[in-house]
C-alpha angles and dihedrals in degrees: 000000000000151000140243115225132192106232144175123237101216095192101050093026099232138126113250140179118238114205113195138186127186129203125200100229115049113242094008110132121214137168093272093055092046090051089048093057092038088061090055093050094048099041089045088067091061129075112177135136090236097049121079107246125229113219103179145350132205151124131257123183093335094315113114116205145185121207106216139182107268109240119194112203143074131278120251085241089064091045091054096043093046092047090232109192113243127167113253093241091049088057089053090050091052091049091051090053092051093048093047090050092051089050090054089055092046092053087057093050097258121132113191099204094190105063107161139133092265091061096053121077120205114211128207093257092054092257118131139216122205111213143180110052089174094126098028118129138200116252089236092061126088113271098248141312116282113268095009119114114205121190141037110307099225092056100036120125120233090251090054090053093047092049091241129151112291129217138156091298091070087064089047090057092047089048088053090053090048091048091049092053094043092052099040105025089235132093114246093231121040129175140152095241138029096248091052091047092052091048090054092051089052099043114015129075113220122244108268109264094235090060091056094041115027090197091069115094116241087232092058088043090056092047092053092048090051089055087052095052111135091213108074091207089064096037120089107283092220141013087245091061089054091049092049091054091051093045093052088054092045092051090052092051092047091051092052092047098048101037093091092052093053094043092051091048096045126200138195105252093187093054092045094050093047089050091053092048090052099044102039124052092202089062097038099092095045115107120235089249092053095051090044088055091051090050092050095055094043126090123245120227132199121205131187122225108281096023115137107232092190136343129234108263095023120118124247142175098190137094113205126216116193114230096176138352134033135278134197123221114207137171135197110225123199115278091013122125094199134044117255117233108234100176148343114222129197140189112314094031129100140206140185095049096145089067087072090061099042137003090235131142116287114257095217145006120262119202130181109250090188135006103298141192120200145177110234109206109201121207089212095052091045092048093048099039104031109019094168093053090045090054090049091052091046090055094046093048091046090054091051091048091048090053091050091051091050091052090048091051090051092051091047091050091048091050091047091052091051090050091050091049092050091046093050090049092054 
């Protein structure tokens, strides 16, 4: 029905993917063409680092096309089939990214309806891209037409099979099926024919993942089975809830693995906390005990010289406090060939604080200038474990952000006045 080409945008100077579909009779619409343009309309509503972007759509000599972001990577389906070796915790990180990205779409009224390994690309830096919104729907639309099944059978939710009303929880179920297969290498529901497969999805509970793969934690196994609950009341109410459960587990594992590194290195907690209180207004009214409590529930991370801690444009939920070493903050500005150094930070300083407020794209790239050890304060862990301290940090960061916005408004007004004066003089 069509092809995907790798192309070059000669105006903006970028590599793109060109997805085409051709119909036999010129101008004759069919379901495939409608789905094609539907994908453009739906995906065009979403702007997210982990969703493949659509740049343009059109038709040329009977060939309909989408101009898409070119994504270099492999699908999770290929990763599973090829048995690619990934660390268990890396798999958890990938699943968290997928769930958070789906939540972003859900918050904007978009339900994917075809979440499966083949529609998730894994990039070389362990980031992901969710693709193919061809059968996605808006939450305000009716669930589906009577008697029509939409989706991929192995990953369909019970309500999809029953033709019921669909909402974000159908993607949560499909995400659970994807997670099950990604973790164990096997689909949760297997049958020789489609009717038997659908019957299993409706009536049979899958074997717990940790029984199939002993390397899987029973906690992770339980989280995945909850995403696969047939009763929507018991199932996770959102993809974000699923991601939160996985992140709490991930934080605990990271703490256990890095505790020896931090203990062996040693650091003066009192000196570090006092430094934070002096340098950052959003920490200044925290007591020593409160900051110590935050440190104790946060994971510790070790980085080698040259390691990228996070990239500009990637998403994050963590604020980093440097225990030892030095980092460099850089940013790529438009029409610039090299990144601009914005700052160099040392022990007692922090970065990435806006991630606590909002899971938005990082403003800059941070790289380890030397070997470093850091405290990674997670918004999720703080919210789940210490909600009062999390609220206090929210308020403090909001006050800092508000002050920055006021200063920006003042500068903009001053600049506008100067422009008006120059214009009136001319």
